[in-house]
C-alpha positions, -999 to +999 in steps of 0.1 A: -259-486+020-280-471-008-267-482-042-267-458-072-252-474-103-231-448-121-230-466-155-258-482-174-265-481-211-298-482-229-297-500-262-276-528-278-242-534-293-255-553-324-246-526-348-209-528-339-203-564-329-213-599-341-249-609-335-280-611-355-297-578-364-335-579-357-363-561-373-384-564-342-394-530-328-376-519-296-400-516-267-388-490-242-413-501-215-403-538-217-366-528-216-372-506-186-391-534-168-363-558-174-337-533-162-356-525-130-360-562-123-322-567-126-316-537-103-341-550-077-325-584-078-290-568-070-302-543-045-296-513-068-319-484-058-312-460-087-290-455-118-275-430-142-283-438-178-264-434-211-273-444-246-254-471-263-227-457-286-235-484-311-263-467-330-267-461-367-262-425-378-269-424-415-286-391-410-258-377-389-266-353-361-304-360-366-298-395-354-277-383-325-305-359-314-330-388-317-308-410-294-304-381-269-342-375-269-349-411-263-326-414-233-342-383-217-377-398-223-365-432-208-352-413-177-384-393-173-406-424-174-392-435-140-374-405-124-373-420-089-351-449-102-334-433-133-322-403-114-298-389-141-289-392-177-260-384-200-260-379-237-238-384-267-222-359-291-200-371-321-166-353-324-167-356-361-197-332-362-173-304-355-189-271-348-224-285-351-218-307-321-215-277-298-251-268-303-261-303-294-242-301-261-261-269-254-294-286-262-285-316-239-281-292-210-308-266-217-336-287-232-330-323-220-316-317-185-286-339-190-259-341-163-231-356-183-218-363-218-203-396-227-173-402-250-166-438-262-142-431-290-138-467-301-173-461-316-167-425-327-139-425-353-115-404-333-091-408-303-097-393-269-069-368-277-088-355-307-089-317-306-127-319-310-130-340-279-110-314-260-131-286-274-164-304-266-152-311-230-145-273-226-181-266-235-194-294-213-175-280-183-186-245-191-222-256-189-217-274-156-220-309-170-195-337-164-174-354-191-174-392-191-144-408-207-147-445-216-112-461-215-117-497-222-086-519-222-066-529-253-082-502-275-056-476-285-082-449-292-092-450-255-058-457-239-053-444-203-024-423-215-049-403-236-071-398-205-040-386-186-031-362-215-066-346-212-067-344-174-043-314-168-063-291-192-093-295-170-075-299-137-102-281-117-130-303-130-138-338-119-141-361-149-154-397-148-133-425-163-154-456-171-142-492-179-106-484-167-103-517-148-114-538-177-084-562-176-061-574-149-030-553-157-052-521-159-054-519-121-018-509-119-022-484-148-053-468-132-033-464-099-006-445-117-030-424-137-050-416-106-018-405-088-009-381-116-044-367-121-063-361-089-094-348-108-102-382-123-129-404-107-130-440-118-159-465-120-159-503-115-174-511-149-160-543-164-137-548-135-120-582-138-105-582-103-123-566-074-096-571-048-082-536-056-111-518-039-096-517-004-062-506-016-077-479-038-097-465-008-066-466+014-047-445-011-073-422-026-103-424-003-139-431-014-144-399-034-126-411-065-143-445-070-179-452-080-198-483-085-207-488-121-220-520-138-218-512-175-252-529-177-269-532-211-303-547-218-312-572-229-276-584-224-273-587-186-241-586-167-232-611-140-205-586-128-231-564-112-237-586-081-200-596-078-187-561-076-214-551-051-206-580-029-170-570-030-179-534-019-201-547+009-174-571+022-144-549+017-124-541+049-133-504+046-154-481+068-192-480+064-189-444+053-165-454+025-189-482+014-218-457+012-197-433-009-184-458-034-219-475-037-237-443-044-229-411-026-199-401-046-216-404-080-246-384-067-221-357-056-200-356-088-231-353-110-249-329-087-279-352-084-305-354-057-301-386-037-328-411-045-357-415-021-356-446+000-383-471-009 
């Protein structure tokens, strides 16, 4: 079973949540070394990277471009382990954001674009989110919709409202299982919108995996850790253990652990060590 983590972030959350701000320079190499060490400890062969949405944007789209450039460079420093990257575009940039979507595809080789509207000043049902998704789909990239629990701007009903407009496109839903009652909600949303693929990021209860596979198969669930550095996540090993021990076929385990995210994002499978 070759594990490809669908959901890691580069950066911190200190600009949005409590915690001391530091003037110390950020060291991409040290961060990468720490990340790869965590991945090795947990048996994760490769990952898909996204920037943290908690970044300062005093200079607007110039800051967003900087963040997207940095995640592409981080990916390119270890392409055998960081096999794909997604970028960010801010819906409140309006028309100017469309050009950045184009640049992410054409210049930076991005495979996805992440929306985490709790950080972006809009809701997932903003008309600009929908317009951006249309451009993302047109360019052959994949929309990533963060839908963390208990935040109305990212409520699952908003994901469900978007899904029919792009019914022929697989869209990734991240953090959907982020509290206990959300498992039932995700089941209902998945039944109503067969183009949605969910990740395991922030899952509080991993017992749902076998039932999910029984109903939807292994093509609509991907392993994702929501790992940040330097903040490490204990959930990474727990969810992987649950996948490995689940009463599902070996083929299903391989798909959830890595093959499905590689297919959805159109990536090359990572080389075996």
